[in-house]
C-alpha positions in Angstrom: 217.2 -53.9 292.6 220.3 -52.0 290.8 219.9 -51.6 287.2 223.4 -50.0 286.8 226.8 -49.8 289.3 229.6 -48.0 289.1 232.9 -48.2 291.2 236.0 -46.3 291.2 235.1 -44.4 287.9 237.9 -42.0 287.0 238.7 -39.7 284.2 242.1 -37.9 283.4 242.9 -35.9 280.3 246.6 -35.8 279.7 249.2 -37.9 280.5 248.8 -38.6 284.1 251.4 -39.2 286.9 251.8 -41.0 290.0 250.2 -38.4 292.4 247.1 -37.1 290.0 244.7 -38.5 292.4 246.6 -37.2 295.4 247.1 -33.8 294.5 243.5 -32.8 293.2 240.3 -33.4 294.6 238.2 -31.2 297.0 241.0 -30.9 299.7 243.5 -29.8 297.3 240.9 -27.1 295.9 241.4 -28.1 292.2 241.2 -30.9 289.6 244.2 -30.3 287.9 247.4 -31.6 288.8 250.1 -29.5 289.8 253.0 -31.8 288.9 252.1 -32.8 285.5 249.0 -30.4 284.4 246.6 -33.2 283.7 243.1 -32.7 284.5 241.3 -35.3 286.8 237.8 -34.8 285.6 236.6 -37.4 288.4 238.2 -39.7 290.6 236.8 -43.0 292.7 233.4 -42.3 292.3 230.8 -45.3 293.1 227.4 -44.9 292.7 224.3 -47.3 291.9 220.8 -46.8 290.2 217.7 -48.8 291.2 215.1 -49.8 288.7 212.5 -46.9 288.7 215.1 -44.4 290.6 216.0 -41.0 289.8 219.8 -40.3 290.5 220.8 -36.8 290.9 224.2 -35.2 290.1 225.1 -31.7 291.1 227.9 -29.6 290.7 229.4 -26.3 289.5 230.9 -26.0 286.1 234.1 -28.0 285.9 233.1 -30.4 289.1 233.3 -33.3 286.5 229.6 -34.0 286.6 229.7 -34.0 283.0 232.4 -36.4 282.3 230.8 -38.9 284.7 227.5 -38.9 282.7 229.4 -39.6 279.3 231.0 -42.6 280.9 227.7 -44.0 282.7 226.2 -43.5 279.3 229.1 -45.4 277.3 230.0 -42.2 275.5 233.2 -43.0 274.0 235.6 -40.3 274.3 239.5 -40.6 272.6 240.8 -37.9 274.9 240.1 -39.0 278.0 241.8 -42.1 279.9 239.2 -44.3 281.8 239.7 -46.4 284.7 236.8 -48.0 287.0 233.7 -50.0 286.1 230.4 -49.7 285.1 228.0 -52.8 285.1 224.5 -53.0 284.1 222.2 -56.0 285.3 221.3 -57.6 282.2 224.7 -57.6 280.7 227.9 -59.5 282.2 231.3 -57.9 282.5 232.2 -54.1 282.9 230.5 -52.3 280.1 233.6 -49.9 280.1 235.8 -52.6 278.1 233.1 -54.0 275.9 233.6 -53.9 272.0 232.3 -51.2 269.7 229.7 -53.5 268.5 228.3 -54.4 272.0 228.7 -50.6 273.2 226.6 -49.5 270.2 223.9 -52.2 271.1 224.0 -51.1 274.6 223.3 -47.5 273.7 221.0 -48.3 271.2 218.5 -49.9 273.4 219.2 -49.9 277.1 221.3 -46.9 278.0 220.3 -43.6 276.4 221.9 -39.8 276.8 220.4 -36.6 276.7 222.9 -34.1 275.7 223.3 -30.8 277.2 224.3 -29.6 273.7 221.0 -29.9 271.2 223.5 -30.4 268.5 225.3 -33.3 270.2 221.9 -35.0 270.3 220.2 -34.1 267.0 220.8 -33.7 263.5 219.5 -30.3 262.8 218.5 -30.8 259.1 216.8 -34.1 259.7 213.3 -33.9 260.4 212.2 -34.3 264.3 210.8 -37.5 263.4 213.7 -38.8 261.4 215.8 -38.2 264.4 213.7 -40.5 266.4 213.2 -42.9 263.6 217.2 -43.3 263.2 217.2 -44.6 266.7 214.6 -47.1 265.9 216.4 -48.0 263.0 219.5 -48.8 264.4 218.1 -51.0 266.9 216.5 -53.2 264.1 213.0 -51.7 263.1 212.6 -52.2 259.4 208.8 -51.8 258.7 208.2 -48.3 257.6 204.4 -47.7 259.0 205.4 -49.6 262.0 208.5 -47.3 262.7 206.3 -43.9 261.9 203.6 -45.1 264.2 206.1 -45.3 267.2 207.4 -41.8 266.1 203.9 -40.6 266.4 203.5 -42.3 269.4 206.6 -40.5 271.1 205.8 -37.5 269.7 202.6 -37.6 271.6 204.3 -39.0 274.7 206.6 -36.3 274.8 204.2 -33.2 274.0 205.6 -32.5 270.6 202.8 -32.4 268.3 202.9 -35.3 266.1 201.8 -32.7 262.7 205.4 -31.4 263.1 207.2 -34.7 262.8 208.2 -34.3 259.2 209.4 -30.7 259.8 213.2 -30.0 259.9 214.2 -30.1 263.4 215.9 -26.8 263.3 212.3 -24.9 262.8 211.7 -26.1 266.0 211.9 -24.3 269.2 214.3 -24.8 272.0 212.1 -26.5 274.1 210.6 -28.9 271.1 214.1 -29.6 270.5 214.6 -30.7 274.0 211.7 -32.7 273.9 212.8 -34.7 270.7 215.9 -35.6 272.0 214.2 -37.5 275.3 211.7 -39.0 272.5 214.5 -40.5 270.8 216.4 -41.5 274.3 213.0 -43.1 275.2 212.6 -44.6 271.8 213.4 -48.6 272.7 212.3 -48.5 276.1 215.9 -48.4 277.5 216.3 -49.4 281.4 218.3 -46.0 281.8 218.1 -42.8 280.7 221.1 -40.0 281.5 219.8 -36.4 281.1 222.9 -34.1 281.2 221.8 -30.3 282.1 218.1 -31.1 280.8 217.2 -27.3 280.7 220.2 -25.7 279.2 219.3 -22.5 277.2 215.6 -22.7 277.9 213.5 -20.0 279.4 212.1 -20.7 282.9 208.8 -21.7 282.0 210.1 -24.0 279.0 212.1 -25.6 281.4 209.1 -26.2 283.9 207.1 -27.9 280.9 210.2 -30.2 279.8 210.9 -31.2 283.4 207.1 -31.8 284.5 207.0 -34.0 281.1 210.2 -35.8 281.6 209.1 -36.8 285.3 205.4 -38.1 284.5 206.8 -40.2 281.6 209.6 -41.5 284.2 207.2 -42.5 287.0 204.8 -43.8 284.2 207.2 -46.0 282.5 209.4 -46.7 285.6 212.4 -46.0 283.9 215.7 -45.2 286.1 217.4 -42.0 285.3 220.5 -40.0 286.4 220.0 -36.4 286.1 223.1 -34.3 285.5 222.8 -30.2 286.5 224.0 -27.4 288.3 220.5 -26.3 288.9 219.7 -27.6 292.4 215.8 -27.0 291.2 216.0 -29.5 288.7 217.6 -31.8 290.7 215.2 -30.9 294.0 212.2 -32.0 291.4 213.5 -34.9 289.8 215.9 -36.7 291.9 215.1 -39.6 294.8 218.8 -39.6 295.9 221.6 -36.8 295.0 225.3 -36.7 294.8 227.3 -33.8 295.3 230.3 -33.3 293.1 233.2 -30.5 293.4 236.6 -30.7 291.9 236.0 -34.6 290.4 235.1 -35.9 293.8 231.8 -36.9 295.3 232.3 -34.8 298.0 228.3 -35.7 299.6 225.8 -38.0 298.8 222.0 -39.2 300.3 218.3 -38.7 299.7 217.6 -35.3 298.1 215.4 -34.1 300.9 218.0 -34.9 303.4 220.7 -33.2 301.2 218.2 -30.1 300.4 217.3 -29.6 304.1 220.3 -30.6 306.1 223.8 -30.7 304.1 226.8 -31.6 305.9 229.1 -30.3 303.3 230.6 -26.8 303.8 230.1 -26.3 299.9 227.0 -28.3 299.6 225.8 -25.6 302.1 227.1 -22.9 300.3 225.3 -24.2 296.9 221.8 -24.2 299.0 222.1 -21.0 300.2 223.0 -19.5 297.2 219.7 -20.3 295.9 217.7 -19.7 299.1 
């Protein structure tokens, strides 16, 4: 059963014009409209995520994958114009049309985003535990001891030493900060977690530990996830199905093993060959 379904997702930066979609995309070789200069971050994207499934979205910088991730995670963006629909199994109607309060509640309890940049996802002057507790408090937790115990449990689960929970987050290593972000995202047992470039800025050995940790938790909790990355190794490790994006469009999709072993689109072949 689908937890999240999206159809015709489109995001345009700029005023836009009648030919923006026609003059951009994979065939045009650009995501910037030659007529009006608007940037089509993504267009006409359809996808679904099943319970317990990991959907990978891969593409080079500028392909539109992060803009798509923000739409799926219901992140507000005053700069871009958004069209299409995102539907969630436990909520009626298009999530892109909901009011601020409903969006806030959904993002607190049902759909979480692990940001690409640490400063977008954590207050570095707060304690690590405080960053996670904030998510719980926003969802209505009020008992101090219950909050502390939940934070302690999440730190242990994400392999952050619970003894460090009262230390300022800026004193943590990059890998620990990333794991605190994941702990925060999992705090209220969401049905969907969106990870945007989860290994950005991490050493290779640290990347492996973070990814292995998330894969273990995702399988144990049976949470659905959307993983956005330019790194095919990340997608190969985590994703059951994969979408390949280029110039704001999905150019290929399918089971991850099939994409990696028998890519159909020339661009996907180039991506995989560049890694091999």
